[in-house]
C-alpha positions as CSV (number, residue, x, y, z in Angstrom):
1,M,-33.7,-19.0,-11.7
2,F,-32.9,-15.6,-13.2
3,N,-32.9,-16.6,-16.8
4,R,-32.2,-13.1,-18.1
5,F,-28.6,-13.7,-16.9
6,R,-28.3,-16.9,-18.9
7,K,-26.9,-17.0,-22.4
8,S,-29.6,-17.8,-24.9
9,G,-29.1,-20.6,-27.5
10,G,-25.9,-22.3,-28.2
11,P,-25.0,-26.0,-27.6
12,E,-25.5,-27.4,-24.2
13,P,-22.2,-27.9,-22.5
14,A,-21.0,-31.5,-22.4
15,R,-21.6,-33.3,-19.1
16,P,-18.3,-34.1,-17.4
17,A,-17.5,-37.5,-15.9
18,P,-19.0,-37.9,-12.4
19,V,-16.8,-36.7,-9.6
20,A,-16.6,-38.8,-6.4
21,A,-18.6,-37.4,-3.6
22,A,-16.8,-35.3,-1.1
23,T,-18.8,-36.4,1.9
24,A,-16.2,-38.8,3.2
25,T,-13.6,-36.1,3.4
26,A,-16.0,-33.4,4.6
27,A,-16.5,-35.3,7.8
28,A,-12.7,-35.1,8.5
29,P,-11.7,-32.8,11.2
30,R,-10.5,-29.4,10.0
31,V,-6.9,-28.6,10.4
32,A,-6.3,-24.8,10.7
33,A,-3.7,-23.6,8.2
34,T,-1.2,-21.8,10.4
35,P,0.6,-18.9,8.6
36,V,4.4,-19.5,8.5
37,A,6.2,-16.5,9.8
38,V,9.1,-15.4,7.6
39,T,11.8,-15.5,10.3
40,R,14.9,-17.5,10.7
41,P,14.0,-20.3,13.0
42,R,16.3,-21.5,15.7
43,A,17.8,-25.0,15.1
44,A,15.7,-27.5,17.0
45,P,14.8,-31.1,16.5
46,A,11.5,-31.6,14.6
47,A,8.7,-32.8,16.8
48,P,7.4,-36.2,15.9
49,V,4.1,-36.2,14.0
50,H,1.3,-38.3,15.5
51,P,-0.1,-40.9,13.1
52,A,-3.7,-39.6,13.7
53,Q,-2.6,-36.1,12.9
54,A,-0.8,-37.3,9.7
55,V,-4.0,-39.1,8.6
56,A,-6.2,-36.0,9.3
57,A,-3.8,-33.7,7.4
58,D,-3.8,-36.1,4.4
59,K,-7.6,-36.1,4.4
60,E,-7.7,-32.3,4.7
61,K,-5.3,-32.0,1.8
62,K,-7.4,-34.4,-0.4
63,R,-10.6,-32.5,0.5
64,K,-9.0,-29.1,-0.4
65,D,-7.7,-30.6,-3.7
66,K,-11.2,-31.9,-4.5
67,L,-12.8,-28.6,-3.7
68,A,-10.3,-26.8,-5.9
69,E,-11.2,-29.2,-8.8
70,L,-14.9,-28.5,-8.2
71,R,-14.2,-24.7,-8.2
72,L,-12.4,-24.8,-11.5
73,E,-15.2,-26.9,-13.1
74,L,-17.9,-24.7,-11.8
75,H,-16.1,-21.5,-12.8
76,K,-15.9,-22.9,-16.3
77,R,-19.6,-23.6,-16.3
78,L,-20.4,-20.1,-15.1
79,L,-18.4,-18.5,-17.9
80,E,-20.4,-20.8,-20.4
81,N,-23.8,-20.0,-18.9
82,L,-23.7,-16.4,-17.6
83,N,-24.6,-13.5,-19.8
84,L,-21.8,-11.2,-18.8
85,A,-23.4,-8.2,-20.5
86,A,-26.6,-8.5,-18.5
87,L,-24.6,-8.7,-15.2
88,E,-23.8,-5.0,-15.4
89,H,-27.4,-4.2,-14.4
90,A,-27.8,-7.0,-11.9
91,T,-27.8,-6.4,-8.2
92,E,-25.4,-8.3,-5.9
93,A,-28.2,-10.3,-4.4
94,E,-29.5,-11.4,-7.9
95,L,-26.0,-12.4,-9.0
96,R,-25.3,-14.4,-5.9
97,A,-28.6,-16.2,-6.3
98,E,-27.9,-17.0,-10.0
99,I,-24.4,-18.3,-9.2
100,A,-25.8,-20.4,-6.4
101,A,-28.4,-21.9,-8.7
102,I,-25.9,-22.7,-11.5
103,A,-23.5,-24.2,-9.0
104,S,-26.3,-26.3,-7.4
105,E,-27.4,-27.7,-10.8
106,A,-23.8,-28.6,-11.7
107,L,-23.2,-30.3,-8.4
108,E,-26.3,-32.4,-8.9
109,E,-25.2,-33.4,-12.4
110,M,-21.7,-34.3,-11.1
111,S,-23.2,-36.3,-8.2
112,V,-21.3,-34.3,-5.6
113,V,-22.6,-33.7,-2.1
114,L,-21.3,-30.8,0.0
115,N,-22.2,-29.7,3.5
116,K,-23.7,-26.2,4.0
117,E,-20.5,-24.6,5.0
118,E,-18.5,-25.9,2.0
119,R,-21.3,-24.9,-0.4
120,Q,-21.4,-21.4,1.0
121,G,-17.7,-21.1,0.8
122,L,-17.7,-22.4,-2.8
123,N,-20.4,-19.9,-3.8
124,Q,-18.4,-17.1,-2.3
125,E,-15.3,-18.1,-4.2
126,L,-17.2,-18.3,-7.4
127,Y,-18.7,-14.9,-6.9
128,D,-15.1,-13.5,-6.2
129,E,-13.9,-15.1,-9.4
130,V,-16.7,-13.5,-11.5
131,M,-17.0,-10.0,-9.8
132,G,-13.9,-9.7,-7.7
133,L,-10.2,-10.6,-7.8
134,G,-10.4,-14.3,-7.3
135,P,-8.4,-15.9,-4.4
136,I,-7.0,-12.6,-3.1
137,E,-10.5,-11.0,-2.7
138,P,-10.7,-12.2,1.0
139,L,-7.3,-10.6,1.7
140,L,-8.4,-7.3,0.2
141,K,-11.4,-7.3,2.6
142,D,-9.3,-8.3,5.6
143,E,-8.7,-5.1,7.6
144,T,-5.7,-6.6,9.4
145,V,-3.7,-7.1,6.1
146,N,-1.6,-4.1,5.1
147,D,0.3,-5.6,2.1
148,I,-0.3,-8.5,-0.3
149,L,2.9,-9.8,-2.0
150,I,2.5,-12.5,-4.7
151,N,5.6,-14.5,-5.9
152,G,4.1,-16.6,-8.6
153,P,0.8,-18.5,-8.4
154,R,1.8,-20.7,-5.4
155,Q,3.2,-18.1,-2.9
156,I,1.1,-15.3,-1.5
157,F,2.5,-13.5,1.5
158,V,0.6,-11.0,3.6
159,E,1.8,-8.4,6.1
160,R,0.0,-7.9,9.4
161,A,1.3,-5.6,12.1
162,G,4.6,-5.2,10.2
163,K,5.3,-8.9,10.0
164,L,5.3,-11.0,6.8
165,A,3.6,-14.4,6.8
166,L,2.9,-17.0,4.1
167,S,-0.8,-17.5,3.5
168,D,-2.5,-20.8,2.5
169,I,-4.2,-19.1,-0.5
170,T,-2.9,-20.0,-4.0
171,F,-3.9,-19.5,-7.6
172,K,-4.5,-22.5,-9.9
173,D,-1.6,-21.7,-12.2
174,E,0.2,-18.8,-13.9
175,R,-2.6,-18.3,-16.4
176,H,-5.1,-17.8,-13.5
177,L,-2.8,-15.2,-11.9
178,L,-2.3,-13.4,-15.2
179,R,-6.0,-13.3,-15.8
180,I,-6.5,-11.5,-12.5
181,I,-3.6,-9.1,-13.2
182,D,-5.1,-8.3,-16.6
183,K,-8.5,-7.7,-15.0
184,I,-7.0,-5.1,-12.6
185,V,-4.9,-3.2,-15.2
186,S,-7.6,-3.2,-17.9
187,A,-10.0,-1.6,-15.5
188,V,-7.8,1.5,-15.4
189,G,-7.0,1.6,-19.1
190,R,-3.5,0.1,-18.8
191,R,-1.9,-3.1,-20.2
192,V,0.8,-5.6,-19.3
193,D,2.3,-8.2,-21.5
194,E,5.7,-9.4,-22.8
195,S,6.4,-6.2,-24.6
196,N,5.4,-4.1,-21.5
197,P,6.1,-6.5,-18.6
198,Y,5.5,-4.2,-15.6
199,V,2.7,-1.8,-14.6
200,D,1.6,0.5,-11.8
201,A,-2.2,0.8,-11.2
202,R,-4.7,1.6,-8.6
203,L,-7.5,-0.7,-7.4
204,A,-11.1,0.4,-7.2
205,D,-10.7,1.1,-3.4
206,G,-7.5,3.2,-4.0
207,S,-5.0,0.4,-3.1
208,R,-1.6,0.7,-4.9
209,F,-0.9,-2.1,-7.3
210,N,2.3,-3.1,-9.0
211,A,2.9,-6.1,-11.2
212,M,5.8,-7.6,-13.2
213,V,5.1,-10.6,-15.5
214,P,7.3,-13.1,-17.4
215,P,9.8,-13.2,-19.0
216,V,11.1,-10.4,-16.7
217,A,9.6,-12.2,-13.7
218,V,11.5,-15.6,-13.9
219,D,9.5,-17.8,-11.5
220,G,6.0,-16.4,-12.2
221,S,4.3,-13.0,-12.0
222,L,5.3,-10.8,-9.1
223,V,2.5,-8.6,-7.6
224,S,2.6,-6.1,-4.8
225,I,-0.5,-4.5,-3.4
226,R,-0.3,-1.8,-0.7
227,K,-3.8,-1.7,0.7
228,F,-5.7,1.6,1.0
229,K,-6.8,2.5,4.5
230,K,-10.5,3.3,4.4
231,D,-10.2,5.1,7.8
232,K,-7.5,7.7,7.6
233,L,-5.3,7.7,10.6
234,K,-5.4,11.0,12.4
235,V,-2.8,12.6,14.6
236,D,-4.5,11.3,17.8
237,D,-4.4,7.8,16.4
238,L,-0.7,7.9,15.6
239,I,0.0,9.3,19.1
240,R,-2.0,6.4,20.6
241,F,-0.1,3.9,18.5
242,G,3.2,5.3,19.7
243,A,4.4,6.8,16.3
244,F,5.2,10.1,18.1
245,T,4.3,12.1,21.2
246,E,1.9,14.9,22.0
247,E,4.8,17.3,22.4
248,M,6.1,16.4,18.9
249,A,2.5,16.8,17.5
250,A,2.3,20.3,19.0
251,Y,5.6,21.2,17.4
252,L,4.6,19.8,14.0
253,Q,1.3,21.5,14.1
254,A,3.1,24.8,14.6
255,A,5.5,24.0,11.9
256,V,2.8,23.1,9.3
257,A,0.4,25.9,10.3
258,T,3.2,28.6,10.0
259,R,4.0,27.3,6.5
260,L,7.4,25.7,6.9
261,N,8.4,23.6,4.0
262,V,8.5,19.9,5.2
263,I,10.1,16.8,3.8
264,V,9.1,13.4,5.1
265,S,12.0,11.0,4.7
266,G,12.1,7.2,5.2
267,G,12.5,3.8,3.7
268,T,9.9,1.6,1.9
269,G,6.9,0.8,4.2
270,S,8.1,3.2,6.9
271,G,4.9,5.2,7.0
272,K,5.9,8.2,4.9
273,T,2.5,8.6,3.2
274,T,0.6,8.1,6.5
275,T,2.8,10.7,8.2
276,L,2.3,13.2,5.3
277,N,-1.5,12.6,5.6
278,A,-1.3,13.3,9.3
279,L,0.7,16.5,8.8
280,S,-1.7,17.8,6.1
281,S,-4.5,17.8,8.7
282,F,-2.8,20.8,10.3
283,I,-3.3,22.9,7.1
284,D,-6.0,25.5,7.4
285,N,-9.2,24.8,5.5
286,S,-9.1,28.1,3.7
287,E,-6.0,27.3,1.7
288,R,-5.9,26.0,-1.9
289,I,-3.9,22.7,-2.0
290,L,-2.7,20.9,-5.1
291,T,-1.4,17.3,-4.8
292,I,0.8,15.5,-7.4
293,E,1.4,11.8,-7.2
294,D,2.3,8.8,-9.4
295,T,-0.5,6.8,-7.8
296,A,-3.1,8.9,-5.9
297,E,-2.9,7.8,-2.2
298,L,-3.1,11.1,-0.2
299,Q,-6.4,11.6,1.7
300,L,-6.6,15.3,2.4
301,Q,-9.7,16.4,4.2
302,Q,-9.6,20.1,3.3
303,V,-12.3,21.7,1.1
304,H,-10.1,23.2,-1.6
305,V,-7.9,20.3,-2.9
306,G,-7.0,19.7,-6.5
307,R,-5.5,16.2,-7.1
308,M,-3.3,15.2,-10.0
309,E,-1.8,11.9,-11.1
310,S,0.9,11.2,-13.5
311,R,0.3,8.9,-16.6
312,P,2.7,6.4,-18.2
313,P,3.2,6.4,-22.0
314,N,0.9,4.4,-24.2
315,V,1.7,1.5,-26.4
316,E,3.5,3.7,-29.0
317,G,5.6,5.3,-26.2
318,K,3.7,8.6,-26.4
319,G,1.3,10.5,-24.2
320,A,3.3,10.3,-20.9
321,V,2.5,12.9,-18.3
322,T,5.3,13.0,-15.6
323,Q,5.2,14.4,-12.1
324,R,7.4,17.3,-13.4
325,D,4.8,18.1,-16.1
326,C,2.1,18.2,-13.4
327,L,4.2,20.3,-11.1
328,R,5.0,22.9,-13.8
329,N,1.4,23.2,-14.6
330,A,0.4,23.4,-10.9
331,L,2.5,26.5,-10.5
332,R,0.1,28.3,-12.9
333,M,-2.9,27.2,-10.9
334,R,-2.6,29.6,-8.0
335,P,-1.8,27.1,-5.3
336,D,-1.2,28.1,-1.7
337,R,0.6,24.8,-1.0
338,I,1.9,22.1,-3.3
339,I,2.1,18.5,-2.0
340,V,4.1,16.0,-4.0
341,G,3.4,12.4,-3.0
342,E,7.0,11.3,-3.6
343,T,9.9,13.2,-5.2
344,R,12.2,10.8,-6.9
345,G,13.5,12.4,-10.1
346,E,13.9,15.5,-12.2
347,E,10.8,17.2,-10.6
348,V,13.0,17.9,-7.6
349,I,14.3,21.2,-9.0
350,D,10.8,22.4,-9.7
351,M,9.7,21.4,-6.2
352,L,12.6,23.3,-4.6
353,Q,11.9,26.4,-6.8
354,A,8.2,26.3,-5.8
355,M,9.2,26.2,-2.1
356,N,11.4,29.2,-2.7
357,T,9.0,31.3,-4.7
358,G,5.8,31.9,-2.8
359,H,4.5,28.4,-2.1
360,D,5.6,28.2,1.5
361,G,4.2,25.2,3.4
362,S,4.7,22.8,0.6
363,M,5.5,19.1,1.5
364,T,6.8,16.0,-0.1
365,T,8.4,12.6,0.7
366,I,11.7,11.1,-0.4
367,H,13.5,7.8,0.2
368,A,16.4,8.3,2.7
369,N,17.7,6.7,5.9
370,S,18.4,9.9,7.8
371,A,18.0,13.7,7.6
372,R,21.6,14.2,6.4
373,D,21.0,11.4,3.8
374,A,17.8,13.1,2.7
375,V,19.8,16.2,1.8
376,S,22.3,14.1,-0.1
377,R,19.5,12.5,-2.0
378,L,18.2,15.9,-3.0
379,E,21.7,16.9,-4.3
380,N,21.9,13.6,-6.2
381,M,18.5,14.1,-7.8
382,I,19.4,17.6,-9.0
383,A,22.6,16.2,-10.5
384,M,20.7,13.3,-12.2
385,A,18.2,15.8,-13.7
386,G,21.1,17.1,-15.8
387,I,21.3,20.5,-14.2
388,E,24.8,21.8,-14.0
389,M,25.2,23.9,-10.9
390,P,28.1,24.4,-8.4
391,I,27.6,22.2,-5.4
392,K,27.5,25.3,-3.2
393,A,24.7,26.8,-5.2
394,V,22.8,23.4,-5.0
395,R,23.1,23.3,-1.3
396,A,22.2,26.9,-0.9
397,Q,19.0,26.2,-2.9
398,I,18.2,23.3,-0.6
399,A,18.9,25.2,2.6
400,S,16.7,28.1,1.4
401,A,13.8,25.8,0.3
402,V,13.6,23.1,3.0
403,N,12.9,24.0,6.6
404,L,12.1,20.7,8.3
405,I,12.9,17.0,7.7
406,V,10.8,14.4,9.5
407,Q,12.4,11.0,9.5
408,A,10.0,8.0,9.6
409,S,11.3,4.4,10.1
410,R,10.0,0.9,10.4
411,L,11.9,-0.8,13.2
412,Q,12.8,-4.5,13.2
413,D,9.8,-5.5,15.3
414,G,7.5,-4.1,12.6
415,S,6.5,-0.9,14.5
416,R,6.7,2.5,12.8
417,R,8.2,5.5,14.6
418,M,9.0,9.1,13.8
419,V,12.6,8.6,14.8
420,S,13.9,12.2,14.2
421,V,12.7,15.7,13.6
422,T,15.5,17.9,12.2
423,E,15.5,21.6,11.2
424,I,17.7,23.1,8.5
425,T,19.0,26.3,9.8
426,G,21.1,27.6,6.9
427,M,24.6,27.3,5.5
428,E,28.0,27.3,7.2
429,G,30.6,27.7,4.4
430,E,29.7,24.9,1.9
431,V,27.9,22.7,4.4
432,I,24.2,22.8,5.2
433,S,23.7,23.3,8.9
434,M,21.1,21.2,10.7
435,Q,19.8,20.7,14.2
436,E,17.8,17.8,15.6
437,V,14.9,18.8,17.9
438,F,13.4,15.4,18.7
439,R,14.6,11.9,18.4
440,Y,13.6,8.3,19.2
441,E,16.0,6.6,21.6
442,R,16.2,2.8,21.8
443,V,16.5,1.5,25.3
444,G,16.4,-2.3,25.0
445,L,14.6,-5.3,23.6
446,E,11.9,-7.5,25.2
447,P,12.2,-11.3,25.0
448,S,9.4,-11.3,22.5
449,G,11.5,-9.1,20.1
450,K,9.5,-5.9,20.8
451,I,11.8,-2.8,20.9
452,I,11.8,-0.7,24.1
453,G,12.4,2.9,23.4
454,R,11.3,6.5,24.1
455,F,10.9,9.8,22.4
456,N,13.1,12.6,23.7
457,A,13.9,16.2,23.0
458,T,17.5,17.0,22.3
459,G,17.5,20.2,24.5
460,V,17.9,22.4,21.4
461,R,15.4,25.2,21.1
462,S,13.7,25.5,17.7
463,H,15.3,27.8,15.2
464,F,11.7,28.9,14.2
465,S,10.5,29.7,17.8
466,E,10.1,33.4,17.0
467,R,8.2,32.6,13.8
468,F,5.9,30.3,15.8
469,R,5.3,33.1,18.3
470,Q,4.5,35.7,15.6
471,W,1.9,33.3,14.1
472,G,0.3,32.8,17.5
473,F,1.8,29.5,18.6
474,E,3.3,29.9,22.1
475,L,5.0,26.5,22.6
476,P,6.2,26.0,26.1
477,A,10.0,25.8,26.6
478,S,9.5,22.5,28.4
479,I,8.8,20.6,25.2
480,Y,12.5,21.2,24.2
481,E,13.9,19.9,27.5
482,P,15.3,16.4,27.4
483,I,14.3,13.5,29.7
484,L,17.5,12.5,31.6
């Protein structure tokens, strides 16, 4: 026993009424909890359930309910017995040993017998409650999970390979979920309650976290976690996964290295940030790069990178630092390139001015469904910023600042593709002229639902071919030839 982790003095906690042994149910066969895919099932008659299967499922449910009751009681005892101040200096091995010892004592007092596997699982869950994020800790450690979406305490969805599925993990109740939310946001100096019912934060590993709590969230707190990739996907990885081709990568390398201003456009979850990370790998190591984000997600590997993150207002509604504030200040910090994680508001005009005034090679992402839609979004954001300019002047500013729009998309089978690479070539009257260089063509659909498609050139030679040649990038003419 590691008594230095125990609270000293105080009344001994009352002994609860004995709980029935779980051995009878422990011997029951395990029934794997199959994730339920969120798809519209075809109408089919329900298969009859065998009586033996129904009995086994009932035993498994009772066993899980009993273990959940044990976990709650043991967690309560841990909070009563552990000296939380002393835990800051304890090693993980010491803490796990102490939790196991307290749990073992409690199980003996409660006359509960568990097999080795159940005891180990219970100890791990208790450790996650004390030091981690409770029930969702295993999902955060699961490398196959990309997103965790919580709709109240009883519904936790996960995304794997672009597909959503309902997990069998739940919270005890709304209070349990709120306690985990508060644990996350308080760690980064933020708060969420009825007066401030939504919050953006970042987990310790860099994962993006968003929560909305009652009364705004009607049926229980809503939580979205976009997991942080520990291993940054490189260009070769994206080519191997089929996000784009080697020819497109060669073109994009030339575009980024020759300091074209690039916008990555796409919908939610389409892979904009991943694409931006991949494109940033083409930036020379000698350049000074400043990144500006609402939630720091970019993983640039260059030596000279300055990272900035916006800040929300405090309880009194003061102290906010917006992306526009960071961008204005960045212009005074001698950047070679400025990368804005996502442009969504009034910072758009400062971003365009930066692209026009000596910060060539800057990049950002925006939400749009096509290259033409991306241009319209830029126009709308300028208008919403309250800047009164003739539409022709706005479009001239955009045409002068933006050179390339890369469109990312998540297809219906969950795959992510770079569906279009479009150049902005100037103005024709009051219309911005554009030309598509590469596109993704859908050919068909497999019976499994997987999309069959191919990347193809449009046959249009790049508007920046001479610029590429002057910078030492001799791209072969064959990469612009379409496959017939």
